[in-house]
MARVO-919107 format. One record per residue (C-alpha): residue in one letter; residue number from 1; x, y, z. Coordinates in Angstrom, 2 decimals. Example, Ala and Ser with C-alpha at 12.3 -4.5 7.8 and 13.67 -1.06 7.14 Angstrom:
// residues 2
R code pos      xx      yy      zz
R    a   1   12.30   -4.50    7.80
R    s   2   13.67   -1.06    7.14
***
This chain:
// residues 406
R code pos      xx      yy      zz
R    m   1   -5.02    7.21   93.16
R    k   2   -7.41    4.34   92.41
R    t   3   -9.35    6.61   90.07
R    f   4   -6.19    7.50   88.22
R    l   5   -5.18    3.83   87.84
R    s   6   -8.63    2.82   86.60
R    r   7   -8.62    5.60   83.97
R    f   8   -5.08    4.61   82.90
R    l   9   -6.15    0.97   82.39
R    m  10   -9.18    2.07   80.35
R    l  11   -6.86    4.13   78.12
R    l  12   -4.65    1.08   77.45
R    v  13   -7.69   -1.01   76.50
R    w  14   -8.87    1.72   74.07
R    i  15   -5.42    1.93   72.38
R    a  16   -5.29   -1.85   72.03
R    a  17   -8.68   -1.85   70.33
R    l  18   -7.52    0.72   67.80
R    t  19   -4.32   -1.12   66.91
R    g  20   -5.52   -4.71   67.18
R    p  21   -6.08   -7.26   64.35
R    g  22   -9.73   -6.46   63.95
R    c  23   -9.02   -2.84   63.11
R    r  24   -6.33   -3.77   60.57
R    e  25   -8.79   -6.13   58.90
R    r  26  -11.27   -3.27   58.55
R    e  27   -8.57   -1.05   57.04
R    v  28   -7.73   -3.72   54.45
R    a  29  -11.39   -4.24   53.65
R    d  30  -11.86   -0.49   53.19
R    a  31   -8.89   -0.39   50.79
R    k  32  -10.24   -3.11   48.47
R    v  33  -11.60   -2.11   45.04
R    d  34  -15.38   -2.20   44.83
R    p  35  -16.62   -5.28   43.01
R    a  36  -18.11   -4.97   39.52
R    p  37  -21.72   -3.82   39.58
R    t  38  -24.25   -6.57   39.49
R    r  39  -26.68   -7.02   36.59
R    g  40  -29.41   -4.45   36.87
R    a  41  -27.30   -1.86   38.69
R    a  42  -28.04    1.77   37.90
R    v  43  -25.96    3.29   35.12
R    d  44  -24.84    6.10   37.39
R    d  45  -23.32    3.52   39.74
R    v  46  -21.06    2.06   37.03
R    p  47  -17.62    3.68   36.96
R    a  48  -16.48    5.22   33.67
R    p  49  -14.34    2.83   31.61
R    a  50  -10.64    3.45   31.76
R    v  51   -8.85    4.76   28.71
R    p  52   -7.22    1.74   26.95
R    p  53   -3.52    1.76   27.73
R    d  54   -0.91    2.27   25.03
R    r  55    0.80   -1.12   24.85
R    l  56    3.57    0.01   22.50
R    t  57    7.18    0.63   23.33
R    e  58    8.67    4.00   22.55
R    g  59   10.41    2.49   19.53
R    q  60    7.17    1.00   18.22
R    r  61    5.39    4.33   18.58
R    e  62    8.13    5.94   16.52
R    v  63    7.67    3.27   13.84
R    c  64    3.93    4.03   13.71
R    d  65    4.74    7.71   13.19
R    r  66    7.14    6.85   10.37
R    v  67    4.54    4.62    8.67
R    v  68    2.00    7.43    8.70
R    s  69    4.61    9.97    7.54
R    a  70    5.42    7.67    4.60
R    g  71    1.76    7.71    3.54
R    g  72    0.78    4.39    5.13
R    s  73   -1.79    3.55    7.77
R    i  74   -1.88    1.68   11.07
R    e  75   -4.67   -0.47   12.49
R    r  76   -4.85   -1.04   16.26
R    d  77   -7.05   -3.08   18.54
R    a  78   -8.90   -1.79   21.60
R    d  79   -5.85   -2.34   23.80
R    g  80   -3.55   -0.30   21.57
R    y  81   -1.69   -3.20   19.99
R    v  82   -0.86   -2.87   16.28
R    l  83   -2.86   -5.39   14.24
R    g  84   -2.34   -4.11   10.71
R    v  85    0.07   -2.05    8.61
R    d  86   -0.80   -0.82    5.12
R    l  87    2.12    0.32    2.97
R    a  88    0.50   -0.53   -0.36
R    s  89   -1.28    2.61   -1.55
R    d  90    0.00    4.67   -4.47
R    r  91    1.06    7.51   -2.20
R    v  92    3.33    5.42    0.03
R    l  93    7.07    6.10   -0.03
R    a  94    8.55    3.15    1.87
R    d  95   12.11    1.87    1.96
R    d  96   14.10   -1.05    3.35
R    a  97   14.54    0.58    6.75
R    l  98   10.81    1.13    7.18
R    v  99   10.03   -2.49    6.30
R    r 100   12.56   -3.68    8.88
R    d 101   10.95   -1.39   11.43
R    v 102    7.51   -2.85   10.73
R    l 103    8.85   -6.27   11.64
R    q 104    9.04   -4.98   15.24
R    f 105    5.35   -5.87   15.51
R    p 106    5.53   -9.67   15.79
R    h 107    1.79  -10.19   16.21
R    l 108    0.58   -8.45   13.05
R    r 109   -2.60   -9.85   11.54
R    r 110   -2.54   -7.82    8.30
R    l 111    0.36   -6.51    6.23
R    h 112    0.03   -4.84    2.83
R    l 113    3.35   -3.97    1.25
R    t 114    4.23   -2.39   -2.10
R    i 115    7.95   -1.81   -2.41
R    s 116   10.75   -2.51   -4.85
R    d 117   13.54   -0.81   -2.87
R    v 118   14.03   -3.54   -0.30
R    a 119   16.67   -6.21    0.23
R    p 120   15.54   -9.85   -0.21
R    e 121   17.05  -10.54    3.21
R    t 122   14.62   -8.04    4.74
R    l 123   11.66   -9.78    3.13
R    e 124   12.82  -13.05    4.65
R    g 125   11.95  -11.52    8.00
R    l 126    8.27  -11.85    7.08
R    a 127    8.60  -15.50    8.09
R    g 128    8.59  -14.32   11.71
R    l 129    5.05  -12.94   11.42
R    v 130    3.40  -16.25   12.23
R    d 131    0.06  -14.62   13.20
R    l 132   -0.52  -13.04    9.78
R    e 133   -4.00  -13.63    8.35
R    d 134   -3.79  -11.22    5.40
R    l 135   -0.63  -10.60    3.33
R    l 136   -0.26   -8.46    0.21
R    l 137    3.06   -8.20   -1.63
R    q 138    3.30   -6.00   -4.69
R    a 139    6.36   -5.30   -6.86
R    a 140    8.62   -6.76   -4.17
R    p 141   11.96   -8.41   -5.13
R    i 142   11.09  -11.79   -3.64
R    d 143   11.88  -15.03   -5.48
R    d 144   10.55  -18.58   -5.32
R    a 145   12.80  -19.60   -2.43
R    g 146   11.96  -16.49   -0.41
R    l 147    8.23  -16.88   -0.95
R    t 148    8.39  -20.56   -0.05
R    s 149   10.16  -19.86    3.26
R    v 150    7.60  -17.19    4.14
R    l 151    4.50  -19.23    3.30
R    r 152    5.70  -22.25    5.24
R    c 153    5.72  -20.13    8.41
R    m 154    2.15  -18.81    8.17
R    p 155   -0.24  -21.40    9.59
R    v 156   -3.21  -19.02    9.97
R    l 157   -2.91  -17.07    6.69
R    r 158   -6.35  -16.69    5.14
R    r 159   -5.83  -14.10    2.39
R    l 160   -2.81  -13.84    0.07
R    t 161   -2.36  -11.26   -2.69
R    l 162    0.71  -11.39   -4.94
R    r 163    0.96   -8.71   -7.61
R    r 164    3.71   -8.02  -10.12
R    l 165    6.29  -10.28   -8.46
R    s 166    8.49  -10.82  -11.49
R    r 167   10.81  -13.31   -9.76
R    v 168    8.07  -15.69   -8.67
R    t 169    7.20  -18.66  -10.89
R    n 170    5.16  -21.84  -10.57
R    a 171    7.80  -23.18   -8.17
R    g 172    7.06  -20.47   -5.62
R    l 173    3.34  -21.18   -5.72
R    a 174    3.99  -24.82   -4.88
R    a 175    4.14  -23.70   -1.23
R    l 176    0.53  -22.48   -1.20
R    p 177   -0.83  -25.75    0.25
R    a 178    1.47  -25.18    3.26
R    c 179   -1.07  -22.58    4.45
R    p 180   -3.93  -24.77    5.69
R    q 181   -6.33  -21.86    6.40
R    l 182   -5.88  -20.10    3.05
R    e 183   -9.25  -19.07    1.58
R    v 184   -8.54  -16.15   -0.77
R    v 185   -5.72  -16.24   -3.35
R    a 186   -5.02  -13.33   -5.72
R    l 187   -2.31  -13.69   -8.38
R    i 188   -2.47  -10.44  -10.34
R    e 189   -0.14   -9.51  -13.20
R    m 190    2.08  -12.46  -12.35
R    s 191    4.01  -12.86  -15.59
R    g 192    6.05  -15.84  -14.38
R    i 193    3.23  -18.31  -13.80
R    t 194    1.57  -20.68  -16.25
R    g 195   -1.22  -23.21  -16.22
R    a 196    1.04  -25.59  -14.31
R    a 197    0.34  -23.50  -11.20
R    v 198   -3.24  -24.79  -11.18
R    e 199   -1.99  -28.02   -9.61
R    s 200   -0.66  -26.04   -6.66
R    l 201   -3.97  -24.19   -6.40
R    r 202   -5.76  -27.50   -6.32
R    g 203   -3.92  -28.27   -3.09
R    v 204   -5.37  -25.21   -1.34
R    e 205   -8.29  -27.09    0.13
R    q 206  -10.06  -24.14    1.78
R    m 207   -9.83  -21.79   -1.23
R    r 208  -13.13  -20.11   -2.05
R    s 209  -11.87  -17.07   -4.02
R    l 210   -9.30  -16.92   -6.84
R    d 211   -8.04  -13.90   -8.79
R    v 212   -5.83  -14.52  -11.84
R    r 213   -6.32  -11.25  -13.71
R    s 214   -3.70  -10.25  -16.26
R    c 215   -1.42  -13.25  -15.86
R    g 216   -0.03  -13.04  -19.37
R    q 217    1.03  -16.65  -19.86
R    l 218   -2.36  -18.21  -19.13
R    t 219   -4.08  -19.72  -22.17
R    t 220   -7.57  -20.92  -22.98
R    a 221   -6.52  -24.44  -21.94
R    d 222   -5.22  -23.09  -18.63
R    f 223   -8.48  -21.30  -17.88
R    a 224  -10.29  -24.54  -18.62
R    q 225   -8.42  -26.18  -15.74
R    l 226   -9.98  -23.70  -13.32
R    v 227  -13.35  -25.35  -13.83
R    s 228  -12.11  -28.38  -11.90
R    l 229  -11.10  -26.40   -8.78
R    p 230  -13.53  -27.58   -6.08
R    g 231  -15.43  -25.28   -3.77
R    l 232  -14.60  -22.07   -5.67
R    a 233  -17.29  -19.43   -5.19
R    e 234  -15.56  -16.31   -6.55
R    l 235  -13.40  -16.07   -9.69
R    k 236  -11.71  -13.02  -11.20
R    v 237  -10.13  -13.24  -14.67
R    g 238   -8.78  -10.67  -17.09
R    g 239   -6.45   -9.88  -19.92
R    p 240   -6.50  -10.37  -23.70
R    a 241   -6.50  -14.16  -23.35
R    v 242  -10.01  -14.00  -21.88
R    t 243  -12.46  -14.38  -24.78
R    d 244  -16.04  -15.43  -25.33
R    q 245  -14.77  -19.00  -25.57
R    v 246  -13.10  -18.74  -22.17
R    l 247  -16.29  -17.38  -20.59
R    a 248  -18.28  -20.23  -22.09
R    i 249  -15.84  -22.68  -20.48
R    l 250  -15.88  -20.95  -17.09
R    a 251  -19.67  -20.99  -17.15
R    q 252  -19.42  -24.74  -16.57
R    h 253  -17.90  -24.32  -13.10
R    p 254  -20.28  -26.06  -10.69
R    t 255  -20.06  -23.74   -7.66
R    l 256  -19.37  -20.17   -8.88
R    t 257  -21.59  -17.43   -7.49
R    s 258  -19.36  -14.41   -8.33
R    l 259  -17.51  -13.62  -11.57
R    s 260  -15.34  -10.59  -12.44
R    v 261  -13.93   -9.96  -15.92
R    d 262  -11.42   -7.13  -16.60
R    d 263   -9.67   -5.95  -19.80
R    a 264  -10.94   -8.94  -21.76
R    q 265  -11.23   -9.45  -25.51
R    i 266  -14.90  -10.30  -25.46
R    t 267  -17.73   -9.44  -27.84
R    p 268  -21.35   -8.39  -27.24
R    a 269  -22.18  -12.11  -27.22
R    c 270  -20.30  -12.57  -23.91
R    l 271  -23.40  -12.57  -21.73
R    q 272  -25.01  -15.02  -24.10
R    q 273  -22.07  -17.32  -23.39
R    l 274  -22.60  -17.03  -19.64
R    s 275  -26.36  -17.41  -19.76
R    g 276  -25.87  -20.50  -21.93
R    s 277  -25.37  -22.37  -18.67
R    p 278  -28.76  -22.24  -16.92
R    e 279  -27.14  -23.55  -13.73
R    l 280  -24.64  -20.67  -13.57
R    a 281  -27.17  -18.06  -14.66
R    g 282  -29.55  -19.16  -11.94
R    r 283  -26.81  -19.21   -9.28
R    l 284  -24.72  -16.10  -10.06
R    r 285  -25.12  -13.34   -7.48
R    t 286  -22.26  -11.00   -8.42
R    l 287  -21.17  -10.01  -11.93
R    s 288  -18.50   -7.42  -12.76
R    f 289  -16.98   -6.09  -15.98
R    a 290  -14.21   -3.48  -16.25
R    r 291  -12.79   -1.98  -19.45
R    c 292  -14.43   -4.68  -21.57
R    f 293  -15.57   -2.80  -24.64
R    g 294  -17.46   -5.79  -25.98
R    v 295  -19.98   -5.15  -23.20
R    t 296  -22.69   -2.88  -24.63
R    d 297  -26.12   -1.63  -23.67
R    e 298  -27.59   -4.16  -26.07
R    s 299  -25.65   -7.09  -24.63
R    l 300  -26.70   -6.17  -21.08
R    t 301  -30.34   -6.82  -21.93
R    a 302  -29.44  -10.48  -21.26
R    l 303  -29.29   -9.68  -17.53
R    r 304  -32.91  -10.77  -17.33
R    r 305  -31.58  -14.35  -17.55
R    f 306  -29.76  -13.99  -14.21
R    p 307  -32.61  -14.13  -11.67
R    a 308  -30.37  -14.30   -8.57
R    l 309  -28.10  -11.34   -9.47
R    e 310  -27.70   -9.00   -6.49
R    t 311  -24.51   -7.07   -7.40
R    l 312  -23.66   -5.64  -10.83
R    a 313  -20.49   -3.62  -11.48
R    l 314  -19.68   -1.96  -14.82
R    r 315  -16.51    0.14  -14.72
R    e 316  -15.02    2.30  -17.48
R    i 317  -17.30    0.97  -20.21
R    m 318  -19.05    3.12  -22.83
R    l 319  -22.65    2.67  -21.70
R    t 320  -25.60    5.04  -21.93
R    g 321  -27.86    3.07  -19.60
R    s 322  -30.51    2.31  -22.22
R    f 323  -30.40   -1.32  -21.11
R    l 324  -32.15   -0.36  -17.88
R    q 325  -35.23    0.88  -19.75
R    f 326  -35.28   -2.25  -21.90
R    l 327  -35.11   -4.47  -18.83
R    l 328  -37.95   -2.52  -17.21
R    d 329  -40.15   -2.76  -20.30
R    d 330  -39.43   -6.49  -20.55
R    a 331  -39.88   -7.19  -16.85
R    d 332  -42.52   -9.44  -15.43
R    q 333  -41.02   -8.79  -11.99
R    p 334  -38.31   -6.48  -10.54
R    l 335  -34.63   -7.41  -10.53
R    p 336  -33.16   -8.44   -7.14
R    l 337  -30.23   -6.00   -7.50
R    r 338  -29.06   -4.50   -4.22
R    t 339  -25.74   -3.01   -5.42
R    l 340  -25.21   -1.25   -8.75
R    t 341  -21.89    0.28   -9.82
R    v 342  -21.60    2.11  -13.14
R    t 343  -18.51    4.35  -13.17
R    h 344  -16.98    6.54  -15.87
R    a 345  -19.72    5.84  -18.38
R    f 346  -22.21    8.06  -20.24
R    f 347  -25.20    7.85  -17.92
R    t 348  -27.54   10.84  -17.70
R    d 349  -30.45   11.74  -15.46
R    e 350  -32.78   10.06  -17.95
R    s 351  -30.73    6.84  -17.75
R    l 352  -31.69    6.49  -14.09
R    t 353  -35.47    6.90  -14.40
R    p 354  -36.13    3.12  -14.70
R    l 355  -34.36    2.30  -11.42
R    p 356  -37.30    2.67   -8.95
R    g 357  -39.44    0.27  -10.97
R    l 358  -36.64   -2.07  -12.01
R    c 359  -34.60   -2.31   -8.77
R    p 360  -36.82   -1.32   -5.83
R    e 361  -34.49   -3.09   -3.34
R    l 362  -31.37   -1.18   -4.44
R    a 363  -29.29   -0.27   -1.37
R    r 364  -25.94    0.87   -2.83
R    l 365  -25.33    2.92   -5.98
R    d 366  -22.04    4.23   -7.40
R    l 367  -22.26    6.59  -10.38
R    s 368  -18.83    8.20  -10.06
R    g 369  -17.47    9.68  -13.27
R    n 370  -20.83   10.03  -15.05
R    q 371  -20.79   13.75  -15.71
R    g 372  -24.20   13.67  -17.38
R    v 373  -25.80   12.91  -14.02
R    t 374  -26.98   16.16  -12.37
R    n 375  -29.01   17.35   -9.42
R    a 376  -32.19   16.30  -11.22
R    a 377  -31.20   12.66  -10.64
R    l 378  -31.65   13.09   -6.90
R    d 379  -35.43   13.10   -7.34
R    v 380  -35.19    9.62   -8.87
R    l 381  -32.88    8.36   -6.14
R    r 382  -35.33    9.50   -3.47
R    q 383  -37.85    7.06   -4.95
R    l 384  -35.63    4.13   -3.92
R    p 385  -36.74    3.38   -0.35
R    s 386  -33.86    0.99    0.47
R    l 387  -31.06    3.18   -0.90
R    r 388  -28.48    3.86    1.81
R    e 389  -25.14    4.45    0.07
R    v 390  -24.61    6.70   -2.96
R    k 391  -21.35    7.79   -4.60
R    l 392  -21.55   10.74   -6.98
R    d 393  -17.92   11.79   -7.27
R    d 394  -16.97   13.56  -10.51
R    t 395  -20.57   13.93  -11.65
R    g 396  -22.71   16.98  -12.32
R    v 397  -24.39   16.68   -8.93
R    t 398  -23.69   19.64   -6.65
R    q 399  -26.31   19.02   -3.98
R    s 400  -25.98   16.58   -1.13
R    w 401  -27.94   13.36   -0.93
R    a 402  -29.24   11.71    2.22
R    p 403  -31.07    8.40    2.63
R    q 404  -34.72    8.35    3.50
R    a 405  -35.48    8.19    7.20
R    e 406  -36.47    4.70    8.29
***
């Protein structure tokens, strides 16, 4: 009997040990997630990263599908949140309902929108996108009052592009200084603005880039006012009002490092006008011309006077490329060009032969639309040791090109 009682007491002690606080603490400890591996831990010991969760609601996912179906695109961050919506390409078929749906993403950073079939009341909803950093509106039926209400609600907007907004005038642009972080302003084909808008631009204290191409009411006197805009590094102008005289005036801007000229009524003396300012010529790093038929092979021989030029773009201009050979023959040292774009011109394989000697640091080359360029040109391109990006669309080249191994 004593033996039985002693064994029974031992059993009770064993059960108490199993169910006591110490055991429960061990169970909790065993259930905890392992801490993050310390620095220097073996790679095999690090658990595989989890797939980022989809942070969207079912309705927001449906909106994303509709944007893509309409020809647009969606940009997301690593956590699945929508950061950007692009409904501005030529293939997009957007309507009022789709724009209202896009407003379901209150934390958008970028929105590009081309649409004429939208109610002004819908566009007023843009004022709720207070986190926008990049906004493009093209052909939208927004007026001065609507634009003003939107801009006054965008404290972190850095880039603004307005294109073909026929209802917007100088009064609407008066709200630009309400965006304290605004750095890039593009006013393209804005028929309702005049030189009086320059005063509003002057109030955009952080502005470093301005695009006023094809604003039909701007005059020579208006372009002259742009010279007094402080801190401007990049300027894009265009349209028949841009002449050699205008370029000579703009050459006096004290801080420009990039200049683009499109569809201008300039003559072969245009580069002479720009190089007439030694300060600008010595400072300019980017120069671009598009559909300016006063730009010729002969006029481009003046590029030797731009010793800091790193990017040159020549689009839809009747050039043979003979200026490259002239520059090489006249060179006492190579050009610092790193990017060269010559599209829809009359370049041939022979046109490219000066490049290795003239531009040995060339890294990017776009020859799209030059049908006289053939596979033979690839031998020349392989002589450019820094070349990494080449575009040969709509040329006579049928073989592939690959950069040299580093």
